[in-house]
VEXDREN-2710 file (C-alpha; in Angstrom, 1 decimal):
% VEXDREN-2710
k/r/px/py/pz
1/MET/0.0/0.0/0.0
2/GLN/1.0/3.7/-0.3
3/LEU/1.6/6.1/2.5
4/LYS/2.1/9.9/2.3
5/VAL/5.0/10.7/4.6
6/VAL/5.4/14.4/5.6
7/LEU/9.0/15.2/6.4
8/PRO/10.5/18.5/7.6
9/SER/11.9/19.0/4.1
10/GLY/8.8/18.0/2.1
11/GLU/6.4/15.2/1.3
12/VAL/7.0/11.8/-0.3
13/ASN/4.7/8.9/-1.3
14/VAL/6.2/5.6/-0.1
15/PRO/5.1/2.1/-1.0
16/VAL/5.1/-0.2/2.0
17/GLU/4.2/-3.8/2.9
18/PRO/1.0/-3.8/5.1
19/ASN/2.7/-6.2/7.6
20/SER/5.8/-4.0/8.0
21/THR/6.2/-1.9/11.1
22/PRO/6.8/1.8/11.8
23/GLY/10.2/0.6/13.1
24/HIS/11.1/-0.5/9.5
25/LEU/9.9/2.8/8.2
26/LYS/12.1/4.7/10.6
27/GLU/15.2/2.8/9.4
28/ASN/14.6/4.3/5.9
29/LEU/13.7/7.8/7.3
30/LYS/16.8/8.3/9.4
31/TYR/18.8/9.4/6.3
32/SER/16.4/12.3/5.6
33/ILE/15.7/13.4/9.1
34/ARG/19.3/12.8/10.1
35/VAL/18.7/11.4/13.6
36/PRO/18.8/7.8/14.8
37/PRO/15.6/5.8/14.4
38/LYS/14.8/5.8/18.1
39/LEU/14.7/9.6/18.0
40/ILE/12.2/9.7/15.2
41/LYS/8.5/10.3/16.0
42/LEU/5.8/9.0/13.6
43/THR/2.2/10.2/14.0
44/CYS/-1.1/9.8/12.1
45/ASP/-4.1/11.9/13.0
46/GLY/-2.4/12.9/16.2
47/ARG/-1.7/9.3/17.3
48/GLU/1.9/8.2/17.7
49/LEU/2.5/4.9/15.9
50/ASP/3.7/1.8/17.8
51/ASP/7.2/0.8/16.5
52/ILE/6.7/-3.0/16.8
53/LYS/3.1/-3.4/15.6
54/PRO/2.2/-3.9/11.9
55/LEU/1.1/-0.7/10.1
56/VAL/-2.4/-2.1/9.4
57/ALA/-2.9/-3.7/12.9
58/GLU/-4.0/-2.3/16.2
59/PRO/-3.2/0.3/17.5
60/ASN/-1.7/1.8/14.3
61/ASN/-4.6/1.0/11.9
62/LEU/-3.1/2.6/8.9
63/SER/-4.8/2.2/5.5
64/ASP/-3.8/2.9/1.9
65/GLY/-3.2/6.7/1.4
66/ALA/-2.8/7.4/5.1
67/ILE/-0.8/10.6/6.0
68/VAL/2.1/10.0/8.4
69/ILE/4.1/12.9/9.9
70/ALA/7.8/12.1/10.6
71/GLU/9.8/14.4/12.8
72/ALA/12.6/14.4/15.4
73/ARG/11.4/13.9/19.0
74/GLU/11.4/16.8/21.3
75/GLY/14.6/17.1/23.4
76/VAL/16.9/15.8/20.6
77/PRO/20.3/17.5/21.1
78/GLU/20.5/20.7/19.2
79/GLU/23.5/19.7/17.1
80/THR/21.5/16.7/15.7
81/THR/18.4/18.7/14.7
82/PRO/18.5/20.4/11.3
83/SER/17.9/24.2/11.5
84/SER/17.3/26.8/8.9
85/GLU/20.4/28.8/10.2
86/SER/22.8/25.9/10.1
87/LYS/25.0/25.2/7.1
88/PRO/23.5/23.0/4.5
89/THR/24.4/19.3/5.0
90/ALA/25.6/17.3/2.1
91/GLN/22.9/14.9/0.8
92/PRO/23.8/11.2/0.9
93/THR/25.2/9.8/-2.4
94/MET/22.5/8.2/-4.4
95/ILE/23.3/5.0/-6.2
96/LYS/22.2/5.2/-9.8
97/LYS/21.7/1.5/-10.5
98/GLU/19.8/2.3/-13.7
99/GLU/22.8/4.3/-15.1
100/PRO/23.7/2.2/-18.2
101/PRO/27.1/2.2/-19.9
102/LYS/27.3/4.9/-22.5
103/PRO/26.1/3.5/-25.9
104/LYS/29.0/3.3/-28.4
105/LYS/28.7/5.2/-31.6
106/VAL/28.2/3.2/-34.7
107/LYS/30.9/4.3/-37.2
108/LYS/32.0/3.0/-40.5
109/ASP/35.5/4.0/-39.8
110/VAL/36.9/2.9/-36.4
111/VAL/40.5/3.7/-37.2
112/ARG/42.2/6.0/-34.7
113/PRO/42.9/9.3/-36.4
114/THR/46.5/10.5/-36.9
115/LEU/47.0/14.1/-35.9
116/ALA/48.1/16.6/-38.6
117/GLU/49.4/20.1/-38.1
118/GLY/46.6/22.4/-36.9
119/ASP/44.4/19.7/-35.5
120/VAL/45.1/20.8/-31.9
121/VAL/45.9/24.5/-31.5
122/LYS/46.2/26.0/-28.0
123/GLY/44.7/29.5/-27.6
124/LYS/44.3/31.8/-24.6
125/VAL/45.3/30.7/-21.2
126/VAL/42.3/31.4/-19.0
127/GLU/44.0/30.5/-15.7
128/PRO/47.8/29.8/-15.4
129/GLY/49.0/26.5/-14.0
130/TYR/51.2/25.9/-11.0
131/GLN/53.1/22.8/-11.7
132/LYS/54.9/21.4/-14.8
133/TRP/54.8/17.7/-15.5
134/GLU/56.8/15.4/-17.9
135/PRO/54.8/13.2/-20.2
136/GLU/55.9/9.6/-20.0
137/TYR/54.6/6.1/-20.7
138/VAL/52.5/7.4/-23.6
139/GLU/53.0/4.9/-26.4
140/GLY/53.6/1.1/-26.4
141/LYS/53.7/-1.3/-23.4
142/HIS/54.5/0.2/-20.0
143/SER/53.9/-0.9/-16.4
144/LYS/53.1/2.7/-15.5
145/ARG/50.8/5.4/-17.0
146/HIS/49.7/8.9/-16.3
147/LEU/46.0/9.5/-15.5
148/ALA/44.8/13.0/-16.4
149/PHE/41.9/14.5/-14.4
150/LEU/40.1/17.2/-16.5
151/LYS/37.2/19.5/-16.7
152/ILE/36.2/20.1/-20.3
153/GLU/33.7/22.5/-22.0
154/ALA/32.4/22.2/-25.5
155/VAL/31.8/25.9/-26.1
156/SER/29.5/26.0/-29.1
157/GLU/27.6/23.0/-27.8
158/LYS/27.3/24.6/-24.4
159/LYS/28.1/21.2/-22.8
160/LYS/30.3/20.6/-19.8
161/TYR/32.1/17.4/-19.0
162/PRO/31.6/15.9/-16.5
163/GLU/28.1/16.9/-15.5
164/GLN/29.0/16.7/-11.8
165/GLU/30.5/20.0/-10.8
166/GLU/32.6/18.5/-7.9
167/SER/34.2/15.7/-10.0
168/SER/36.6/15.4/-12.9
169/LEU/36.8/13.5/-16.2
170/VAL/39.6/10.9/-16.2
171/PHE/41.6/9.2/-19.0
172/GLY/44.9/7.5/-19.5
173/VAL/47.3/9.8/-21.3
174/GLY/48.0/8.0/-24.6
175/ASP/45.1/5.6/-24.4
176/PRO/44.7/4.3/-28.0
177/GLN/40.9/3.9/-27.5
178/THR/40.5/7.6/-27.1
179/SER/41.1/10.4/-29.6
180/PRO/44.8/11.5/-29.8
181/VAL/43.6/15.1/-29.5
182/TRP/43.2/14.8/-25.7
183/THR/46.7/13.4/-25.2
184/ALA/48.0/16.3/-27.3
185/VAL/46.0/18.8/-25.2
186/VAL/47.2/17.7/-21.8
187/MET/50.8/17.5/-23.0
188/GLN/50.6/21.2/-23.7
189/MET/49.3/22.1/-20.3
190/GLU/50.6/22.5/-16.7
191/VAL/48.7/21.1/-13.7
192/GLY/46.1/23.6/-12.6
193/GLU/46.0/25.4/-16.0
194/LYS/42.8/26.3/-17.8
195/ALA/43.1/27.1/-21.5
196/GLN/41.2/27.5/-24.8
197/PHE/41.8/25.1/-27.7
198/LYS/40.9/24.9/-31.3
199/ILE/40.4/21.2/-32.2
200/SER/39.6/19.5/-35.5
201/ARG/36.1/18.2/-35.5
202/LYS/37.1/15.1/-37.4
203/ALA/40.0/14.3/-35.1
204/VAL/38.0/14.6/-31.9
205/ASP/35.2/12.3/-33.2
206/PHE/36.8/9.1/-32.0
207/ASP/36.2/7.3/-28.7
208/LEU/35.7/3.5/-28.6
209/GLU/34.7/3.3/-24.9
210/GLY/32.9/6.6/-24.3
211/LEU/35.5/8.0/-21.9
212/MET/36.0/11.4/-23.5
213/PRO/33.9/14.0/-25.3
214/SER/33.5/13.5/-29.1
215/ASP/31.1/16.4/-29.9
216/SER/31.2/18.0/-33.3
217/CYS/32.7/21.1/-31.9
218/SER/35.9/23.0/-32.6
219/ASP/36.1/25.4/-29.6
220/TRP/36.9/23.9/-26.3
221/ILE/38.0/25.0/-22.8
222/VAL/40.1/22.5/-20.9
223/GLU/41.2/22.6/-17.3
224/LEU/43.9/20.1/-16.2
225/VAL/43.0/19.5/-12.6
226/ARG/45.8/17.0/-11.8
227/ILE/48.1/14.3/-13.1
228/VAL/48.8/11.1/-11.2
229/GLU/51.1/8.2/-11.9
230/VAL/49.3/4.8/-11.9
231/GLU/50.1/1.1/-12.5
232/ASP/49.0/-0.4/-15.8
233/VAL/48.2/-4.0/-14.8
234/ASN/48.1/-5.5/-18.2
235/GLN/50.2/-2.8/-20.0
236/ASP/47.3/-2.1/-22.4
237/PHE/45.3/0.6/-20.6
238/SER/42.5/-1.9/-19.8
239/GLN/43.2/-2.0/-16.0
240/LEU/44.7/1.1/-14.4
241/LEU/45.4/1.0/-10.7
242/HIS/45.7/4.2/-8.7
243/VAL/46.8/3.8/-5.1
244/GLU/45.6/7.0/-3.5
245/SER/47.0/6.2/-0.1
246/LYS/48.9/3.1/1.0
247/GLY/47.6/3.1/4.6
248/LYS/49.4/1.3/7.4
249/LYS/52.3/-1.1/6.7
250/GLU/50.4/-4.3/7.1
251/ARG/49.6/-6.0/3.8
252/ALA/47.1/-8.8/3.1
253/ALA/48.6/-12.1/1.8
254/ALA/46.9/-15.0/0.1
255/LEU/43.9/-16.3/2.1
256/ASP/44.0/-13.4/4.6
257/THR/40.6/-11.9/5.4
258/VAL/40.3/-8.2/4.8
259/SER/37.5/-5.8/5.8
260/VAL/36.7/-3.2/3.1
261/HIS/34.3/-0.6/1.8
262/TRP/33.9/-0.8/-2.0
263/ARG/32.1/1.1/-4.6
264/PHE/31.6/1.0/-8.4
265/ARG/31.3/4.2/-10.4
266/ARG/30.4/4.5/-14.1
267/TRP/33.5/5.6/-16.0
268/MET/32.3/7.9/-18.9
269/ALA/32.7/11.4/-20.1
270/GLU/29.4/12.6/-18.7
271/GLY/30.4/11.7/-15.1
272/MET/31.4/9.0/-12.7
273/PHE/28.0/8.2/-11.0
274/CYS/28.0/5.7/-8.2
275/ILE/26.2/2.5/-9.5
276/ALA/26.9/0.0/-6.7
277/SER/28.3/0.1/-3.2
278/SER/28.9/-2.1/-0.2
279/ARG/27.4/0.7/1.9
280/GLU/24.1/0.5/0.1
281/ARG/21.0/1.2/2.1
282/ILE/17.4/2.2/1.2
283/ALA/16.3/5.7/2.2
284/ILE/13.2/7.8/1.8
285/MET/14.1/11.0/0.2
286/PRO/11.8/13.9/-0.6
287/GLY/11.3/14.2/-4.4
288/TYR/12.6/10.7/-5.0
289/GLY/10.7/8.3/-2.7
290/LEU/12.5/5.0/-1.9
291/VAL/16.1/5.2/-3.3
292/PRO/19.3/3.4/-2.7
293/ILE/22.0/5.5/-1.1
294/GLU/25.4/5.2/0.4
295/ASP/25.4/5.1/4.2
296/GLN/28.8/6.4/5.4
297/ASN/28.2/4.7/8.8
298/ALA/27.6/1.2/7.3
299/PRO/30.0/-1.5/8.5
300/PRO/32.7/-2.8/6.2
301/VAL/32.3/-6.1/4.4
302/SER/34.8/-9.0/4.7
303/LEU/36.3/-11.2/2.0
304/SER/39.3/-13.5/1.6
305/VAL/42.2/-12.4/-0.6
306/GLY/43.2/-14.7/-3.5
307/GLU/40.1/-16.7/-3.9
308/GLY/38.7/-14.9/-7.0
309/GLN/35.5/-13.7/-5.2
310/GLN/36.2/-10.1/-6.4
311/GLU/39.4/-9.8/-8.3
312/GLY/39.6/-6.0/-8.2
313/VAL/39.0/-5.7/-4.5
314/GLU/41.6/-8.4/-3.8
315/MET/44.1/-6.6/-6.0
316/ILE/43.7/-3.3/-4.2
317/ALA/43.7/-5.0/-0.8
318/MET/47.1/-6.5/-1.5
319/LYS/48.5/-3.1/-2.4
320/CYS/47.1/-1.1/0.6
321/GLY/47.2/-1.5/4.3
322/PRO/44.4/-0.5/6.8
323/GLY/43.3/3.0/6.0
324/GLY/44.6/2.8/2.5
325/VAL/42.5/3.7/-0.6
326/GLY/42.8/2.5/-4.1
327/HIS/40.9/3.0/-7.4
328/LEU/40.9/0.5/-10.3
329/TYR/39.9/1.9/-13.7
330/LEU/38.4/-1.0/-15.8
331/LYS/37.6/-1.0/-19.5
332/THR/34.6/-3.0/-20.8
333/GLU/36.4/-6.3/-21.3
334/ALA/38.6/-6.2/-18.2
335/MET/37.8/-8.3/-15.1
336/LYS/34.2/-9.0/-16.3
337/GLY/33.2/-11.3/-13.4
338/ASN/31.2/-10.0/-10.5
339/ARG/30.9/-6.4/-11.6
340/PRO/28.6/-4.0/-13.5
341/GLN/29.0/-4.1/-17.3
342/GLY/30.9/-1.4/-19.3
343/CYS/33.7/0.9/-18.2
344/VAL/33.7/1.3/-14.4
345/VAL/35.9/2.6/-11.6
346/MET/36.2/0.4/-8.5
347/ASP/37.0/2.4/-5.3
348/VAL/38.2/0.3/-2.3
349/GLU/39.0/1.5/1.2
350/VAL/40.8/-1.1/3.3
351/VAL/39.6/-1.0/6.9
352/SER/41.4/-3.9/8.5
353/VAL/43.5/-7.0/7.7
354/ASP/43.2/-10.3/9.7
355/GLN/46.7/-11.7/9.2
356/ASN/46.2/-15.2/10.6
357/GLN/49.3/-17.2/9.4
358/GLY/48.9/-20.0/11.8
359/PRO/50.4/-20.8/15.3
360/GLY/52.4/-17.9/16.6
361/SER/51.0/-15.2/14.2
362/PRO/49.1/-12.2/15.5
363/GLY/45.7/-13.4/14.3
364/TRP/46.1/-17.0/15.7
365/ARG/43.2/-18.1/17.9
366/GLY/44.1/-21.8/18.4
367/TRP/41.3/-24.3/17.9
368/GLN/38.9/-21.6/16.7
369/SER/41.2/-20.7/13.9
370/LEU/41.6/-24.3/12.8
371/ILE/37.9/-25.0/12.7
372/HIS/37.1/-21.7/10.9
373/GLU/39.7/-22.5/8.2
374/ARG/38.4/-26.0/7.8
375/GLU/34.8/-24.9/7.6
376/THR/35.8/-22.3/5.0
377/GLY/37.2/-25.1/2.9
378/ASP/34.0/-27.2/3.5
379/ALA/31.9/-24.3/2.1
380/TRP/34.0/-24.1/-1.0
381/LEU/33.9/-27.9/-1.4
382/ASP/30.1/-27.9/-1.1
383/GLU/29.9/-25.3/-3.9
384/ALA/32.2/-27.4/-6.1
385/ASP/30.3/-30.6/-5.4
386/GLY/27.0/-28.9/-6.2
387/LYS/28.3/-27.8/-9.6
388/ARG/29.8/-31.3/-10.2
389/LYS/26.4/-32.9/-9.6
390/GLN/24.7/-30.5/-12.0
391/LEU/27.3/-31.4/-14.7
392/GLU/26.9/-35.1/-14.2
393/THR/23.1/-34.9/-14.2
394/PHE/23.2/-32.9/-17.4
395/GLY/25.7/-35.3/-19.0
396/MET/23.3/-38.3/-18.3
397/LEU/20.3/-36.5/-19.8
398/LYS/21.8/-35.5/-23.2
399/LYS/24.9/-35.1/-25.2
400/SER/26.5/-31.7/-25.4
401/THR/25.2/-29.3/-28.1
402/GLY/26.6/-26.1/-29.4
403/ASP/24.3/-24.1/-27.2
404/SER/25.1/-26.0/-24.0
405/LYS/28.9/-26.4/-24.4
406/ASP/29.6/-22.8/-23.2
407/ALA/27.4/-23.3/-20.2
408/GLU/29.1/-26.6/-19.4
409/ALA/32.6/-25.1/-19.8
410/ASN/31.6/-22.3/-17.4
411/ALA/30.3/-24.8/-14.8
412/GLN/33.4/-27.0/-15.2
413/SER/35.6/-23.9/-14.6
414/GLN/33.6/-23.1/-11.5
415/VAL/34.0/-26.7/-10.2
416/HIS/37.8/-26.4/-10.6
417/LYS/37.9/-22.9/-9.1
418/PHE/35.8/-23.8/-6.0
419/ALA/37.7/-27.1/-5.5
420/THR/41.0/-25.4/-5.8
421/ASN/39.9/-22.8/-3.2
422/ALA/38.8/-25.7/-0.9
423/ALA/42.2/-27.5/-1.4
424/ARG/44.1/-24.4/-0.5
425/ARG/42.2/-24.0/2.7
426/TYR/42.6/-27.7/3.7
427/ARG/46.3/-27.6/3.0
428/ARG/46.7/-24.6/5.2
429/THR/44.6/-26.2/8.0
430/LEU/46.8/-29.4/7.7
431/LYS/49.9/-27.3/7.9
432/TRP/48.7/-25.6/11.0
433/ILE/47.8/-28.9/12.7
434/GLU/51.2/-30.3/11.9
435/ALA/52.9/-27.2/13.2
436/ASP/51.1/-27.5/16.5
437/GLU/51.1/-31.3/16.7
438/GLN/49.4/-32.5/19.9
439/ASP/48.8/-36.1/21.1
440/ASP/45.1/-35.4/21.4
441/ARG/42.2/-37.5/20.1
442/LYS/40.3/-34.4/19.0
443/ILE/43.3/-33.1/17.0
444/LYS/43.9/-36.5/15.4
445/LEU/40.3/-36.8/14.4
446/GLU/40.4/-33.3/12.9
447/LYS/43.6/-34.1/11.0
448/ALA/42.1/-37.3/9.5
449/THR/39.0/-35.3/8.4
450/VAL/41.0/-32.6/6.8
451/GLN/43.2/-35.2/4.9
452/MET/40.1/-36.9/3.5
453/ARG/38.5/-33.6/2.3
454/LEU/41.8/-32.4/0.9
455/ALA/41.9/-35.6/-1.1
456/LYS/38.4/-35.0/-2.5
457/ALA/39.1/-31.3/-3.3
458/SER/42.5/-31.9/-5.0
459/THR/41.1/-34.6/-7.3
460/LEU/37.9/-32.6/-8.0
461/SER/40.0/-29.6/-9.1
462/HIS/41.2/-31.7/-12.0
463/ALA/38.0/-33.7/-12.7
464/ARG/36.9/-34.0/-16.3
465/PHE/33.3/-33.7/-17.6
466/GLY/31.4/-34.1/-20.8
467/ASP/33.5/-34.7/-23.9
468/ALA/36.7/-34.1/-21.9
469/ALA/35.9/-37.1/-19.6
470/GLU/36.7/-39.4/-22.6
471/ALA/40.2/-38.0/-22.9
472/GLU/43.3/-39.2/-21.1
473/ALA/44.0/-37.8/-17.7
474/THR/46.7/-35.1/-17.6
475/GLU/49.8/-35.5/-15.6
476/ASP/48.5/-33.0/-13.0
477/GLU/45.4/-35.1/-12.5
478/LYS/47.4/-38.2/-12.2
479/ASN/49.6/-36.6/-9.6
480/ALA/46.5/-35.3/-7.7
481/ILE/45.1/-38.8/-7.7
482/LYS/48.4/-40.3/-6.4
483/GLU/48.6/-37.6/-3.6
484/ALA/44.9/-38.2/-2.7
485/LEU/45.4/-42.0/-2.3
486/GLU/48.4/-41.4/0.0
487/LEU/46.3/-38.9/2.1
488/LEU/43.4/-41.4/2.3
489/LYS/45.7/-44.3/3.3
490/GLU/47.0/-42.2/6.2
491/CYS/43.5/-41.1/7.0
492/LEU/42.2/-44.7/7.0
493/ALA/45.0/-45.8/9.4
494/ALA/44.2/-43.0/11.8
495/SER/40.4/-43.7/11.6
496/GLU/40.9/-47.3/12.4
497/SER/43.3/-46.5/15.3
498/LEU/40.7/-44.1/16.7
499/LYS/38.0/-46.8/16.2
500/ASN/35.8/-44.3/14.5
501/GLU/33.7/-46.4/12.1
502/ASN/31.8/-43.5/10.6
503/LEU/35.1/-41.9/9.6
504/VAL/36.4/-45.2/8.3
505/VAL/33.3/-45.5/6.0
506/GLU/33.6/-41.9/4.8
507/CYS/37.3/-42.4/4.1
508/LEU/36.6/-45.6/2.1
509/LYS/33.9/-43.9/0.1
510/MET/36.3/-41.2/-0.8
511/THR/38.9/-43.7/-1.8
512/LEU/36.3/-45.4/-4.0
513/GLN/35.6/-42.2/-5.8
514/VAL/39.3/-41.5/-6.3
515/HIS/39.8/-45.0/-7.8
516/ILE/36.9/-44.4/-10.2
517/GLN/38.4/-41.1/-11.3
518/GLY/41.7/-42.9/-11.8
519/GLU/39.9/-45.6/-13.8
520/ASP/41.2/-48.4/-11.6
521/VAL/38.3/-50.8/-11.8
522/GLY/40.1/-53.6/-9.8
523/GLU/40.9/-51.4/-6.7
524/ALA/37.5/-49.7/-6.9
525/ARG/35.7/-53.1/-6.7
526/GLN/37.9/-54.2/-3.7
527/VAL/37.0/-51.0/-1.8
528/LEU/33.3/-51.4/-2.8
529/GLU/33.2/-55.0/-1.4
530/ARG/34.6/-53.8/1.9
531/LEU/32.1/-51.0/2.1
532/LEU/29.2/-53.3/1.3
533/SER/30.2/-55.6/4.1
534/MET/30.0/-52.7/6.5
535/ARG/27.0/-50.9/5.0
536/PRO/24.9/-53.5/3.0
537/GLU/21.8/-51.3/2.9
538/ASP/23.5/-48.2/1.6
539/ASP/21.8/-47.1/-1.6
540/GLU/24.7/-44.8/-2.5
541/LEU/27.0/-47.8/-2.7
542/LYS/24.6/-49.4/-5.2
543/SER/24.9/-46.3/-7.4
544/ASP/28.7/-46.6/-7.1
545/SER/28.5/-50.2/-8.2
546/ALA/26.6/-49.0/-11.3
547/ARG/29.3/-46.4/-11.9
548/ILE/32.0/-49.0/-11.8
549/ASN/30.2/-51.1/-14.3
550/ARG/29.8/-48.1/-16.6
551/LEU/33.5/-47.4/-16.2
552/GLU/34.4/-50.9/-17.0
553/GLY/32.3/-50.8/-20.1
554/ALA/33.8/-47.5/-21.2
555/LEU/37.3/-48.9/-20.7
556/ASN/36.4/-52.0/-22.7
557/LEU/35.2/-49.7/-25.5
558/LYS/38.5/-47.8/-25.4
559/LYS/40.4/-51.1/-25.5
560/GLY/38.1/-52.2/-28.3
561/ALA/38.8/-49.1/-30.3
562/SER/42.5/-49.8/-30.0
563/THR/42.0/-53.5/-31.0
564/ILE/39.8/-52.8/-33.9
565/GLU/42.3/-50.3/-35.3
566/THR/44.9/-53.1/-35.2
567/VAL/42.6/-55.6/-36.8
568/GLN/41.8/-53.0/-39.5
569/LYS/45.4/-52.5/-40.3
570/ASP/45.9/-56.2/-40.5
571/LEU/43.0/-56.4/-42.9
572/GLN/44.4/-53.7/-45.1
573/ALA/47.7/-55.5/-45.4
574/ALA/46.1/-58.8/-46.1
575/VAL/43.9/-57.4/-48.9
576/THR/47.0/-55.7/-50.4
577/ALA/48.9/-59.1/-50.3
578/VAL/45.8/-61.0/-51.4
579/ASP/46.2/-63.2/-48.3
580/LYS/42.7/-64.7/-48.3
581/PRO/43.1/-66.8/-45.1
582/LYS/44.3/-63.7/-43.2
583/VAL/41.4/-61.6/-44.7
584/THR/38.9/-64.2/-43.6
585/GLU/40.4/-64.2/-40.1
586/CYS/40.3/-60.3/-39.9
587/VAL/36.7/-60.1/-41.2
588/SER/35.6/-62.7/-38.6
589/LYS/37.3/-60.7/-35.8
590/LEU/35.6/-57.5/-36.9
591/HIS/32.2/-59.2/-37.0
592/GLU/32.7/-60.6/-33.5
593/MET/33.8/-57.2/-32.0
594/ILE/31.0/-55.2/-33.6
595/LYS/28.3/-57.7/-32.8
596/GLY/29.6/-58.0/-29.3
597/GLY/29.3/-54.3/-28.6
598/GLN/33.1/-54.0/-28.0
599/VAL/33.3/-50.8/-30.1
600/THR/31.2/-47.7/-30.6
601/TRP/29.7/-46.3/-33.8
602/ASP/31.9/-43.2/-33.5
603/THR/35.0/-45.4/-33.6
604/VAL/33.8/-47.5/-36.5
605/ARG/32.8/-44.3/-38.4
606/THR/36.0/-42.4/-37.7
607/LEU/38.3/-45.3/-38.7
608/LYS/36.2/-46.0/-41.9
609/VAL/36.1/-49.7/-41.2
610/GLY/33.3/-50.2/-43.7
611/LYS/35.6/-49.0/-46.5
612/ASP/38.1/-51.7/-45.8
613/VAL/35.4/-54.4/-45.4
614/GLY/34.1/-53.3/-48.9
615/ASN/37.6/-53.8/-50.3
616/ALA/37.6/-57.3/-49.0
617/MET/34.2/-58.0/-50.7
618/LYS/35.8/-57.0/-54.0
619/MET/38.4/-59.7/-53.9
620/GLY/36.1/-62.1/-55.7
621/ASP/36.0/-64.8/-53.1
622/PRO/32.3/-65.8/-52.4
623/ASP/33.1/-66.9/-48.8
624/ILE/34.9/-63.7/-47.9
625/ALA/32.1/-61.7/-49.6
626/ALA/29.4/-63.4/-47.5
627/ALA/31.4/-62.9/-44.3
628/ALA/32.0/-59.2/-45.2
629/ARG/28.2/-58.7/-45.8
630/LYS/27.5/-59.8/-42.3
631/VAL/30.0/-57.2/-41.0
632/VAL/28.3/-54.5/-43.1
633/GLN/24.9/-55.5/-41.6
634/GLU/26.3/-55.2/-38.1
635/ILE/27.8/-51.8/-38.9
636/GLN/24.4/-50.6/-40.1
637/ALA/22.7/-51.9/-37.0
638/LEU/25.3/-50.2/-34.8
639/ALA/24.7/-46.9/-36.7
640/GLN/20.9/-47.3/-36.1
641/ARG/21.4/-47.9/-32.4
642/ALA/23.6/-44.9/-32.1
643/GLY/21.1/-42.8/-33.9
644/ILE/18.4/-43.4/-31.3
645/GLY/20.9/-43.0/-28.4
646/LEU/21.5/-46.6/-27.5
END
């Protein structure tokens, strides 16, 4: 329903849920009235509303269209109450989520113009500068660049860039995706200088990312606000890192937890509007209604460095200590994951760094640290396992198509990423346990648990799915399987010595999965037999038995593919040598293998077995021809079964 809320600064219509409370409403009003929620008074028809009762229930009894007066309570300290004589207070920053990337101009010619004499002519200096600067890192690959902060006015168009008075337009000096006129302009200026320029209309009309003005205008006024040296991460202007302040000396290392405030701003000529923020809250603002704003009192958010949750935040957090601030200027195609589309600026303020490097380090909290680290690994492993199940279910339902392969590749990438993050956590936990080795049952049990889960994570980080599952395992995967089996062997011994049957069963189940991934049918069957003797009613083990049977069938088909290729080559040689007994033997073997389901249609088709069987039929021997016709019939039947998915 809709309420009309009367504020000291104006009225606003607010949509609310009928079952919400006045207390909820106060949380959104505190940004406009500028006092804490408990100091806000809400009344309707002279009645003060009850904070904890629903708006539509007794004693509030509000209905659609009701008028609610919101004001600070009497007795609020004078400094917290807005007054007409006080200085105007800055409004909270609104988050313009709907602010889209600037649409790129459609041009026939997207070749960057080459400047000619007279394309950029400096005119009158409106305001002199105060500091000279030396242009460097302009062309080619460099690890450093110069960022220019400008205010620009297109005189004849009567347009100013950026639209926000308090901000500046920013670009990398020499950026090949912007017109060269702007690089030529700033290279003729001192910091703080404001000057007039005559610029070629044709030369200025080039900007692939929408970072600089490209109006059809020849008269411009440019102010060079400042120049800063920044890091070019990829040496191509796509990721420019500006560390505004380094903060304290502590620096986050891999897997450290950092507390930060982050914000995304749109990077374009018209302005750098805030479009996302970790400080986002919903406020009721006169003239706007419910809007997202930045709450400067919002608590920081935490994330772990080096796990790929938010690459930009992690990059800045490793460059700045507590109190440090960094800005990462990203082009459209840079760091596309977990961020708004288009060109953006990521602002990060590092609040604190939890440098827990294990026993003896400042952040070490003993058993609590161990459990937290292991549980973080468990969370990543659950994510990886969930993606794995999705992939395996999809793979059983249908073969990959062109439309699904990209989605499958993305899901497989996530499985590997999440499993790798889990493995890193488990390795660190194991290292901490071993560094603080104690002859304690609880510690031994925890160590065995971590070893088992590390085995699962490390193998899952190399698991193959879809079409890739039919390929040979890489050396990295083989090494991961070998390490996992060693970890599981040690875990099983510890579990048995602790007489913990549940852990023994869990360890054996993990060992079974590793043997299946390693395509070791014999060892997998042995482990399965032991598990069935311990848990005969376990339905999961029945599924594992079916997986082993499928694996054995797949391995037989692989073996058959190798064998049929050998038989095919023998047949080719026998036909060439007109060795009829050998031809008869080879044709008979082919018939037996194809009829017995020892090879797939894909193998027979790829090897073109039918062509060689046809050559045998042409030898003129009626017995060979009859035998060859039987092979052809089996090939046709095999193709038909493959066509219906059998």
